[in-house]
Each structure stands twice: as structure tokens, then as C-alpha cells.
C-alpha positions in Angstrom: -2.4 4.4 16.1 1.1 5.6 16.9 2.7 3.5 13.8 4.1 4.9 10.8 2.5 3.4 7.2 5.9 1.4 6.9 5.4 -0.2 10.5 2.1 -1.1 9.3 3.1 -2.8 6.3 6.1 -4.5 8.2 3.9 -5.5 11.1 0.9 -7.0 8.0 3.7 -8.3 6.1 5.4 -10.1 8.6 2.3 -12.6 9.8 0.8 -12.1 6.4 3.5 -12.1 3.6 1.2 -13.1 1.1 -1.7 -9.8 2.0 -1.6 -7.8 -1.2 -1.4 -4.0 0.2 -2.2 -0.8 -0.8 -1.0 2.9 0.8 -3.7 5.5 0.9 -1.9 8.4 2.2 -3.0 12.1 3.0 1.0 13.1 3.5 3.5 10.9 1.7 6.5 11.2 -0.4 8.6 9.8 -3.0 10.9 8.3 0.5 7.8 6.9 1.6 6.7 5.3 -1.6 9.5 4.1 -2.2 10.0 2.5 1.2 6.7 1.1 0.7 7.5 -1.0 -2.4 10.1 -2.0 -1.0 8.5 -2.9 1.9 6.4 -5.3 -0.6 3.5 -2.8 -1.2 1.6 -3.5 -4.1 0.7 0.4 -4.9 1.5 3.2 -2.9 -1.3 6.4 -3.5 -2.0 9.9 -2.1 -4.8 11.7 -1.5 -7.4 12.8 -2.7 -8.0 9.4 -4.0 -9.2 8.1 -7.3 -11.6 5.8 -7.2 -11.1 4.8 -10.2 -7.4 4.2 -10.1 -8.1 2.4 -6.8 -10.5 0.0 -8.3 -8.3 -1.0 -11.0 -5.8 -2.1 -9.2 -7.8 -4.5 -6.4 -9.3 -5.7 -9.8 -5.6 -6.5 -11.0 -4.8 -7.6 -7.6 -7.9 -10.0 -8.0 -7.0 -11.1 -11.0 -3.7 -12.5 -9.8 -5.4 -14.1 -7.1 
């Protein structure tokens, strides 16, 4: 609970580098987006969530698997 999103991303990628990550945030900045993309996140979405956009991203990830 005390980790920032980029820290969670780094931990996941450390143990499971092949896992595709979509970051959902309520307070993300452009700097956060760039850091997450550089850290290996597939996508970075600010809330409120556009569910159709999220589903399209998931479909794209599944197609590549």
C-alpha cells in the first residue's frame, strides 16, 4: 500500500518481465506516464476510465500473446 505506481510496476517487471501492465491512475501526470512507459508498462490510463479503450488495449495484448 505504500508503493507508488512506478514502484509497483518495477517490482512486477522484476519477477515477471513478460507480463503486460496497464497502469490505471486517478492522479497521474505526464511525467508519471513517461516513467511508466520507460519502465515497461504497456499503457497508462487516467481515470475516469473509458472502458471501451481499456477493452481495446486488453484485446491488443491478447492478440500479441
